[in-house]
C-alpha positions as CSV (number, residue, x, y, z in Angstrom):
1,X,78.0,133.9,152.3
2,X,76.3,131.5,155.0
3,X,73.5,129.4,153.8
4,X,70.2,130.4,154.7
5,X,68.8,127.9,157.4
6,X,65.3,128.3,155.5
7,X,65.0,127.4,152.1
8,X,64.0,130.6,149.6
9,X,60.9,130.6,148.9
10,X,59.5,130.9,145.5
11,X,55.9,131.3,143.6
12,X,56.8,127.3,142.6
13,X,57.4,126.3,146.1
14,X,54.7,127.8,147.3
15,X,52.0,126.3,145.2
16,X,53.7,122.8,145.3
17,X,53.3,123.0,148.8
18,X,50.1,124.3,148.6
19,X,48.7,121.7,146.2
20,X,50.3,118.9,148.4
21,X,47.9,120.0,151.5
22,X,44.8,119.8,148.9
23,X,45.6,116.5,147.8
24,X,46.3,115.3,151.5
25,X,43.5,116.8,153.1
26,X,41.0,119.0,151.0
27,X,40.5,122.6,150.1
28,X,39.0,123.5,153.5
29,X,42.2,122.4,155.0
30,X,44.3,125.2,153.1
31,X,45.1,128.5,155.2
32,X,48.1,130.4,154.7
33,X,48.9,129.9,158.2
34,X,49.4,126.3,157.9
35,X,50.9,126.6,154.3
36,X,53.8,128.9,156.1
37,X,54.2,125.9,158.5
38,X,54.6,123.6,155.9
39,X,57.0,125.5,154.3
40,X,59.2,126.2,157.9
41,X,58.5,130.5,157.5
42,X,56.2,132.6,158.9
43,X,52.5,133.6,157.1
44,X,53.6,136.9,156.1
45,X,56.6,135.6,154.3
46,X,54.2,134.4,152.0
47,X,52.4,137.6,150.8
48,X,55.1,138.9,148.8
49,X,54.4,136.3,146.3
50,X,50.5,136.3,146.8
51,X,49.0,138.7,148.3
52,X,45.4,136.7,149.0
53,X,44.8,133.0,148.9
54,X,42.5,133.4,146.3
55,X,45.7,134.5,144.0
56,X,47.3,131.4,145.4
57,X,44.5,129.1,144.1
58,X,44.0,130.8,141.0
59,X,47.8,130.3,140.1
60,X,47.3,126.9,141.0
61,X,44.1,126.5,138.9
62,X,46.1,128.2,135.9
63,X,48.9,125.5,136.2
64,X,46.2,122.6,136.5
65,X,44.6,124.1,133.5
66,X,47.8,124.6,131.0
67,X,47.9,120.7,131.3
68,X,44.6,120.2,129.3
69,X,45.2,120.2,125.5
70,X,42.8,121.1,123.2
71,X,45.1,121.2,120.0
72,X,43.5,117.8,118.5
73,X,40.5,119.7,116.9
74,X,43.5,120.9,114.4
75,X,44.7,117.7,112.9
76,X,41.7,115.2,114.0
77,X,37.9,115.6,113.3
78,X,35.6,117.6,115.3
79,X,34.4,114.1,117.4
80,X,38.0,112.5,118.0
81,X,38.8,116.5,118.7
82,X,36.1,116.4,121.4
83,X,37.0,112.9,122.8
84,X,40.7,113.7,122.9
85,X,39.8,117.3,124.9
86,X,37.9,115.5,127.4
87,X,40.3,112.7,128.1
88,X,43.1,115.4,128.7
89,X,40.9,117.3,130.7
90,X,39.9,114.1,132.7
91,X,43.8,113.6,133.3
92,X,44.8,116.7,134.2
93,X,41.6,117.0,137.1
94,X,41.8,113.5,138.1
95,X,45.5,114.2,139.5
96,X,44.2,116.6,142.3
97,X,40.6,115.3,142.9
98,X,40.4,117.6,146.0
99,X,40.8,120.9,143.8
100,X,38.2,120.3,141.4
101,X,35.6,122.0,143.0
102,X,37.3,125.4,143.2
103,X,37.9,124.6,139.0
104,X,34.4,124.1,139.2
105,X,33.2,127.4,140.8
106,X,36.0,129.1,140.5
107,X,36.8,132.5,137.9
108,X,36.4,131.6,134.3
109,X,38.6,134.4,132.9
110,X,42.2,132.5,132.9
111,X,44.2,132.7,130.2
112,X,44.0,128.7,129.9
113,X,40.8,128.5,130.6
114,X,40.2,130.5,127.6
115,X,42.7,129.3,125.0
116,X,40.9,125.9,125.6
117,X,37.6,127.4,124.8
118,X,38.5,129.4,121.9
119,X,40.4,125.9,120.3
120,X,37.1,123.5,121.1
121,X,34.5,126.4,119.8
122,X,36.6,127.1,116.6
123,X,37.0,123.4,116.3
124,X,33.2,122.7,116.0
125,X,32.1,125.8,114.5
126,X,34.8,124.9,111.5
127,X,33.3,121.6,111.1
128,X,29.9,123.0,110.5
129,X,28.4,123.2,114.0
130,X,26.1,126.0,114.7
131,X,27.9,128.5,117.5
132,X,25.1,128.0,119.6
133,X,25.5,124.4,119.4
134,X,29.0,124.7,119.9
135,X,28.8,126.7,122.7
136,X,26.5,123.6,124.4
137,X,28.7,121.2,123.7
138,X,31.6,122.6,125.1
139,X,29.6,123.3,128.2
140,X,27.8,119.6,128.3
141,X,31.4,118.3,128.0
142,X,32.8,120.3,130.9
143,X,30.0,118.8,132.8
144,X,30.8,115.5,131.7
145,X,34.7,115.9,132.7
146,X,33.8,117.8,136.0
147,X,31.1,115.0,137.5
148,X,33.7,112.4,136.3
149,X,36.5,114.1,138.9
150,X,34.4,115.1,141.8
151,X,34.5,111.8,143.3
152,X,35.1,108.2,142.6
153,X,31.9,106.1,141.9
154,X,33.2,103.2,143.2
155,X,35.5,104.3,146.4
156,X,32.2,105.2,147.9
157,X,31.3,101.5,148.3
158,X,32.3,99.8,151.8
159,X,34.6,96.6,151.2
160,X,32.2,94.5,153.5
161,X,29.9,91.8,151.8
162,X,27.5,92.1,155.0
163,X,26.4,95.7,154.2
164,X,24.6,95.0,151.0
165,X,23.9,91.0,151.3
166,X,21.3,91.0,153.4
167,X,19.6,94.3,152.4
168,X,20.4,94.9,149.2
169,X,20.0,91.5,147.1
170,X,20.8,93.5,143.8
171,X,24.1,94.8,145.1
172,X,25.8,91.2,146.1
173,X,28.7,92.3,144.4
174,X,29.0,95.8,145.2
175,X,31.9,94.8,148.1
176,X,34.4,94.4,145.5
177,X,33.9,97.4,143.6
178,X,36.1,99.7,145.9
179,X,39.1,97.3,144.8
180,X,38.4,98.2,141.0
181,X,37.9,101.8,141.6
182,X,40.5,102.9,139.2
183,X,39.3,100.7,136.6
184,X,35.6,101.3,136.7
185,X,35.5,104.9,137.1
186,X,37.9,105.1,133.8
187,X,35.4,102.7,131.9
188,X,32.3,104.5,133.2
189,X,33.7,107.7,131.9
190,X,34.8,106.3,128.6
191,X,31.2,104.9,128.4
192,X,29.6,108.3,129.0
193,X,31.8,110.2,126.6
194,X,31.2,107.7,124.0
195,X,27.2,107.5,124.4
196,X,27.6,111.4,124.3
197,X,29.7,111.6,121.5
198,X,27.2,109.0,119.5
199,X,24.2,111.3,120.5
200,X,26.2,114.2,118.8
201,X,27.5,112.3,116.0
202,X,23.6,111.7,115.0
203,X,22.3,115.2,115.7
204,X,25.3,116.5,113.1
205,X,24.2,113.9,110.5
206,X,20.8,115.7,111.1
207,X,22.0,119.0,110.8
208,X,24.0,118.1,107.4
209,X,20.7,116.6,105.9
210,X,18.6,119.8,107.0
211,X,21.4,121.5,105.3
212,X,21.3,119.6,101.9
213,X,17.4,120.0,102.1
214,X,17.3,123.9,102.3
215,X,20.0,124.1,99.3
């Protein structure tokens, strides 16, 4: 048989092309029509694989969230487990920052999300955190990770010294931030994560003291 002129479509190929568009131009630029053009096919060809754009986006989201590792709670203490999960979470999201708004507001019923939530909640409660606190710690960590991946603080600054020197005397070095964006963004996340877990450690120790007094 002669080879097809257009490569056969697959869900994986569609997902990769869609994510490439999002990475390049943002979520708002993705449409089934543009995706079909990217793949060299007609839009109706996509609907046999993904009936709607939301189905496609949700499948992409599941693939990204599947890279988040929450297994450290099984072998480490709650604090190191939380840090490991947060770092893995950020690493998965920072690879596709333009897709983060969908992850932040999209459906919360994916198996990947629920398995991670179950591991985090179970690890915290198993270490002695009250269930309510465990829920809030999981949510707060998610806020921290999402905030650290929605946009780059450092890349928001112009690399022109004159923009800041005359009007903003305390920002005279701000023009240097853009060149070190990856380093600053990463270290800023680590600072926030450390401060967050330091505070949780104090709270955890206080809970233990109260439990001892209550015996």
